C-alpha positions as CSV (number, residue, x, y, z in Angstrom):
1,M,-23.5,30.3,-19.0
2,E,-21.0,27.8,-17.9
3,S,-17.4,29.1,-17.1
4,P,-15.6,28.3,-20.0
5,D,-12.3,28.3,-17.7
6,S,-13.2,24.9,-16.3
7,P,-13.2,21.5,-17.7
8,Y,-15.6,20.5,-14.8
9,A,-18.2,23.3,-15.7
10,S,-20.2,21.3,-17.7
11,S,-20.7,17.9,-17.9
12,P,-19.6,16.2,-21.2
13,E,-22.7,13.7,-20.9
14,A,-26.2,14.1,-21.2
15,A,-26.9,15.9,-18.2
16,P,-30.5,16.7,-16.5
17,K,-33.0,19.6,-18.3
18,R,-31.6,22.7,-18.0
19,S,-34.3,24.1,-16.1
20,Q,-33.2,21.8,-13.5
21,L,-29.7,22.4,-13.0
22,P,-27.9,25.4,-11.1
23,R,-27.3,28.9,-12.9
24,S,-23.6,29.4,-13.1
25,P,-22.2,31.6,-11.0
26,A,-22.3,35.2,-12.6
27,R,-18.8,36.5,-14.2
28,D,-18.5,39.0,-11.6
29,D,-19.1,36.4,-8.9
30,K,-16.4,34.4,-10.8
31,E,-13.6,37.2,-10.7
32,K,-13.9,37.5,-7.0
33,P,-11.5,35.6,-4.4
34,T,-13.3,32.5,-2.3
35,N,-12.1,30.0,-0.4
36,I,-13.0,26.1,0.3
37,R,-12.2,24.1,2.9
38,F,-11.6,20.2,3.1
39,L,-10.2,17.2,5.5
40,V,-7.5,15.1,4.9
41,S,-5.8,12.4,7.2
42,N,-2.1,13.6,8.8
43,T,-0.5,11.2,6.3
44,A,-2.4,12.7,3.2
45,A,-1.5,16.1,4.8
46,G,2.5,15.0,4.5
47,C,2.3,13.8,0.7
48,I,0.5,17.3,-0.1
49,I,3.3,19.2,1.8
50,G,6.2,17.2,0.2
51,K,9.8,17.0,1.1
52,G,10.6,20.6,2.7
53,G,7.5,21.9,1.5
54,S,8.5,21.2,-2.0
55,T,4.9,19.5,-3.5
56,I,3.0,22.7,-1.9
57,T,5.1,25.1,-3.3
58,D,4.5,23.3,-6.6
59,F,0.9,22.9,-6.7
60,Q,0.6,26.6,-5.4
61,S,2.5,28.0,-8.7
62,Q,0.4,25.9,-11.1
63,S,-2.6,26.8,-10.0
64,G,-2.3,30.1,-8.6
65,A,-4.2,29.4,-5.6
66,R,-3.1,29.9,-2.2
67,I,-3.0,26.2,-0.2
68,Q,-2.8,26.3,3.5
69,L,-3.0,23.4,6.0
70,S,-3.9,23.4,9.9
71,R,-1.0,22.7,12.2
72,N,-0.4,19.2,12.9
73,H,-2.5,19.4,16.1
74,E,-5.4,21.4,15.0
75,F,-7.8,18.7,13.8
76,F,-11.7,19.0,12.4
77,P,-13.6,18.8,15.9
78,G,-14.5,14.6,16.4
79,T,-12.0,13.8,13.9
80,S,-8.3,13.5,13.8
81,D,-8.1,15.2,10.4
82,R,-6.3,18.3,9.1
83,I,-8.1,20.9,7.2
84,I,-6.9,22.4,4.1
85,M,-8.0,25.5,2.7
86,I,-7.5,26.7,-0.6
87,S,-8.1,30.1,-1.7
88,G,-8.3,32.1,-4.9
89,M,-10.3,32.8,-8.0
90,L,-12.9,29.7,-9.1
91,S,-10.6,28.7,-12.1
92,E,-7.4,28.9,-9.5
93,I,-9.3,26.8,-6.6
94,T,-10.5,24.3,-9.0
95,K,-7.0,23.8,-10.3
96,A,-5.4,23.5,-6.9
97,M,-8.3,20.8,-5.9
98,E,-7.4,18.9,-9.1
99,L,-3.6,18.8,-8.1
100,I,-4.2,17.8,-4.5
101,L,-6.7,15.1,-5.5
102,E,-4.6,13.7,-8.3
103,K,-1.8,13.3,-5.8
104,L,-4.0,11.9,-3.1
105,L,-5.4,9.3,-5.7
106,T,-1.6,8.4,-6.7
107,E,-1.2,7.8,-2.8
108,A,-4.2,6.1,-2.1
109,E,-3.4,3.3,-4.9
110,E,0.1,2.6,-4.0
111,S,-1.3,1.9,-0.5
112,N,-4.5,0.7,-1.5
113,D,-6.6,3.3,0.5
114,V,-9.7,2.6,-1.0
115,E,-11.6,5.0,0.8
116,S,-9.3,8.1,0.2
117,R,-9.6,6.9,-3.2
118,S,-13.2,7.8,-3.9
119,K,-13.9,10.3,-1.4
120,V,-13.9,14.2,-0.5
121,R,-15.0,16.0,2.3
122,L,-16.0,19.7,2.2
123,I,-16.2,21.8,5.3
124,V,-19.5,24.1,4.8
125,P,-20.7,26.6,7.3
126,N,-24.4,25.4,8.6
127,S,-25.8,28.7,7.3
128,S,-24.8,27.9,3.6
129,C,-25.7,24.0,3.7
130,G,-29.4,25.6,2.8
131,G,-28.5,27.0,-0.4
132,I,-26.7,23.4,-1.4
133,I,-29.8,21.4,-0.6
134,G,-32.4,23.6,-2.2
135,K,-36.1,23.7,-1.6
136,G,-37.3,20.6,-1.0
137,G,-33.8,19.0,-1.9
138,S,-33.9,20.5,-5.6
139,T,-30.3,21.9,-5.6
140,I,-28.9,19.0,-4.2
141,K,-30.8,16.4,-6.3
142,S,-29.5,18.1,-9.5
143,F,-25.7,18.5,-8.5
144,I,-25.9,14.7,-8.0
145,E,-27.7,14.0,-11.3
146,D,-25.5,16.6,-13.2
147,S,-22.2,15.5,-11.5
148,R,-23.0,12.1,-11.0
149,A,-21.3,12.1,-7.5
150,G,-22.9,11.0,-4.1
151,I,-22.9,14.1,-2.1
152,K,-24.2,13.8,2.0
153,I,-24.3,16.5,4.2
154,S,-23.8,15.6,7.8
155,P,-26.3,16.8,10.5
156,Q,-25.2,19.6,12.5
157,D,-22.8,18.4,15.5
158,H,-24.0,19.9,18.9
159,N,-21.0,18.3,20.7
160,Y,-19.1,21.0,20.1
161,V,-20.3,24.5,21.1
162,G,-19.4,27.2,19.2
163,L,-19.1,24.4,15.8
164,N,-21.4,26.3,13.2
165,D,-19.6,23.8,10.3
166,R,-21.1,20.4,8.6
167,V,-18.9,18.1,6.5
168,V,-20.2,17.6,3.0
169,T,-19.0,14.2,1.7
170,L,-19.0,13.4,-2.2
171,T,-17.7,10.1,-3.7
172,G,-17.4,9.0,-6.7
173,S,-14.4,8.7,-9.4
174,F,-12.1,11.8,-9.9
175,D,-14.2,13.6,-12.5
176,E,-17.4,13.3,-10.7
177,R,-16.2,14.6,-7.4
178,M,-14.5,17.3,-9.3
179,R,-17.6,18.2,-11.0
180,A,-19.6,18.2,-7.8
181,V,-16.7,20.5,-5.8
182,Y,-16.9,23.2,-8.9
183,L,-21.0,23.0,-8.6
184,I,-20.7,23.2,-4.8
185,L,-18.4,26.1,-5.2
186,S,-20.1,27.9,-7.7
187,K,-23.3,27.9,-5.3
188,L,-21.3,28.9,-2.2
189,I,-19.7,32.2,-4.4
190,E,-23.6,33.1,-4.8
191,D,-24.1,32.9,-1.1
192,A,-24.0,36.2,0.9
193,H,-23.6,34.4,4.0
194,Y,-20.3,32.6,2.8
195,P,-17.1,33.7,4.4
196,Q,-14.9,34.7,1.1
197,T,-12.0,35.4,2.8
198,L,-10.7,33.0,6.0
199,N,-7.4,34.3,7.9
200,S,-6.9,30.8,8.6
201,P,-8.0,26.9,7.6
202,F,-8.4,26.5,11.5
203,P,-11.0,29.2,12.5
204,Y,-11.8,27.3,16.0
205,A,-9.4,28.7,18.1
206,G,-11.6,29.5,21.7
207,V,-14.0,26.9,20.5
208,N,-15.2,24.9,23.6
209,F,-14.5,21.4,22.6
210,P,-14.8,18.8,25.4
211,G,-12.0,16.7,25.6
212,Y,-9.9,18.5,22.7
213,P,-10.9,17.9,19.2
214,G,-10.8,14.7,17.8
215,V,-8.4,13.4,20.8
216,P,-9.8,10.4,23.0
217,V,-10.4,10.8,26.6
218,G,-7.1,8.7,28.4
219,Y,-7.9,5.4,29.8
220,M,-7.5,5.0,33.5
221,I,-8.0,1.1,33.7
222,P,-4.8,-0.4,34.9
223,S,-2.3,-1.5,32.5
224,V,-0.9,-4.7,31.2
225,T,2.5,-5.2,29.5
226,Y,2.0,-7.6,26.9
227,G,5.5,-7.7,24.9
228,T,8.8,-5.9,24.1
229,I,10.1,-4.8,20.8
230,N,13.9,-3.4,20.4
231,Y,15.0,-0.9,18.1
232,G,18.5,-1.0,17.7
233,P,21.3,1.7,16.9
234,N,20.4,1.3,13.0
235,G,16.7,2.4,13.7
236,I,15.0,-0.8,13.8
237,G,16.7,-4.1,15.4
238,G,18.1,-7.0,13.0
239,K,15.0,-9.0,13.2
240,Y,13.1,-6.1,11.1
241,P,15.0,-5.6,7.4
242,S,12.3,-3.5,6.3
243,S,10.3,-0.7,7.7
244,K,7.5,-2.2,5.7
245,G,5.0,-4.4,6.8
246,M,6.7,-4.5,10.5
247,M,5.3,-6.7,12.5
248,S,6.5,-6.5,16.4
249,Q,8.0,-9.7,18.1
250,A,5.2,-9.4,20.5
251,A,2.6,-10.2,17.9
252,P,1.3,-13.7,19.0
253,T,1.7,-12.5,22.9
254,R,-0.6,-9.6,21.7
255,S,-3.7,-11.4,20.9
256,S,-3.6,-13.9,23.6
257,M,-3.8,-11.0,25.6
258,G,-5.9,-9.0,23.7
259,S,-8.3,-6.9,25.8
260,H,-12.2,-6.4,25.9
261,E,-13.4,-3.7,24.0
262,G,-12.9,-0.3,25.4
263,Q,-10.2,-1.9,28.0
264,S,-6.4,-0.5,27.8
265,S,-3.6,-2.2,27.8
266,S,0.2,-1.4,27.4
267,V,3.1,-2.7,25.3
268,T,6.5,-1.1,25.7
269,I,9.3,-1.0,23.0
270,G,12.6,0.1,22.9
271,V,14.2,2.7,21.0
272,A,18.1,3.7,21.0
273,D,18.8,6.9,22.5
274,E,19.8,8.6,19.7
275,H,16.3,8.4,17.9
276,I,14.4,9.6,21.2
277,G,14.7,13.0,20.2
278,A,13.4,12.2,16.6
279,V,10.3,10.5,18.3
280,V,9.9,13.5,21.0
281,G,10.6,16.3,18.4
282,R,10.9,19.9,19.2
283,G,9.3,21.1,22.5
284,G,7.3,17.7,22.3
285,R,5.6,18.4,18.8
286,N,6.2,15.1,17.4
287,I,5.0,12.7,20.5
288,M,2.2,15.1,21.0
289,E,1.1,14.4,17.6
290,I,1.5,10.4,18.2
291,G,-0.6,11.1,21.2
292,Q,-3.6,13.0,19.3
293,V,-3.8,11.1,16.2
294,S,-3.6,7.6,18.1
295,G,-5.6,8.0,21.0
296,A,-2.5,6.4,23.1
297,R,-0.8,7.8,25.9
298,I,3.2,7.1,25.8
299,K,5.7,7.7,28.4
300,I,9.4,7.7,27.5
301,S,11.9,6.3,30.5
302,D,14.1,9.0,32.1
303,R,17.9,9.0,30.6
304,G,19.8,5.9,31.9
305,D,16.7,4.1,32.1
306,F,17.0,1.2,30.0
307,L,15.3,-1.9,28.9
308,S,17.0,-4.8,30.8
309,G,19.9,-6.3,29.1
310,T,20.3,-3.1,26.4
311,S,20.9,0.5,26.0
312,D,17.4,1.2,24.6
313,R,15.2,3.5,26.6
314,K,11.7,2.5,27.3
315,V,8.6,3.8,25.3
316,T,5.3,2.7,27.0
317,I,2.0,2.8,24.8
318,T,-0.9,2.4,26.8
319,G,-4.7,2.6,24.9
320,S,-6.7,-0.1,22.9
321,P,-5.1,-2.2,20.6
322,E,-5.9,0.1,17.7
323,A,-4.0,3.1,19.0
324,I,-1.3,1.3,20.3
325,R,-1.0,-0.1,17.0
326,T,-1.5,3.1,15.1
327,A,1.2,5.0,17.6
328,E,3.8,2.1,16.8
329,A,3.5,2.5,13.9
330,M,3.9,6.4,13.6
331,I,7.1,6.0,16.1
332,M,8.5,3.1,14.1
333,Q,8.1,6.1,11.1
334,K,9.9,8.7,13.0
335,V,13.0,6.1,14.1
336,S,13.4,4.9,10.3
337,S,13.5,8.4,8.6
338,N,15.8,9.2,11.5
339,S,17.9,6.5,11.2
340,E,17.8,7.3,7.3
341,R,19.3,10.8,8.1
């Protein structure tokens, strides 16, 4: 008996024989509250929250589910991704998931981000993974045949003491992933060990993570300065009319001074004094987030210590070329949105 209140309750196309399919959750199960958690990048988290929380509020009222995000420094261990938790009845969670994935799909198409366009990463307790796999892999095989989605369960990560969760990655079209989410959640609802309520999307406080989850250990190699970029009082200096596709003037120098892999170098950029507050954030929140997401170390010069010939403060970014690029892009974004205000 499939649930009539979800479009993902039964596949419209020929599915495997009914005997192979997992039974749909009993009516009692469908009516008890549960939750599902999955990973999103920091950028995706921002677009789900929306301006002043407008998008997440709208999704909650449309679906009837509760949607919570881990805070901007709470990443799933070993990643720089935040956690979203949706709580409610099966049909409410399915609806909320649909709204979120549609939103992410639109954003990914605009930014041509192929990976987030076709992937969902669920967080499932280790104790519940056995039920999804089934005897000899029979359950996961039937889920793959029924949904036509790719379903992969990560091995348990022993690097993090006290982490008892694994990542279940679903790939495929929007409908295929939604059907797979429905099947997995239906299975989890039946699982007596699955925690039907969680107080927070990030239940890892106090768990022993080496070096903090998802944050690379700081680089200790002496830095090489390879270029300077100036950001004027109107955000980006006249050389950068648009914040889209911005390349630093130092780019050619950068490639000629490319460091060996694993090695660290530095770039110093100038940021107008009035924008430093937006880069640092309240209580240092923004700069901490930029450091954690990018893996770079960021140092801002003291008040009055300007780049020579300018009234711009020095912001020195140290790390791998990739870490520097990420940190620089995030700083640019803070500067440009502050200048728009």
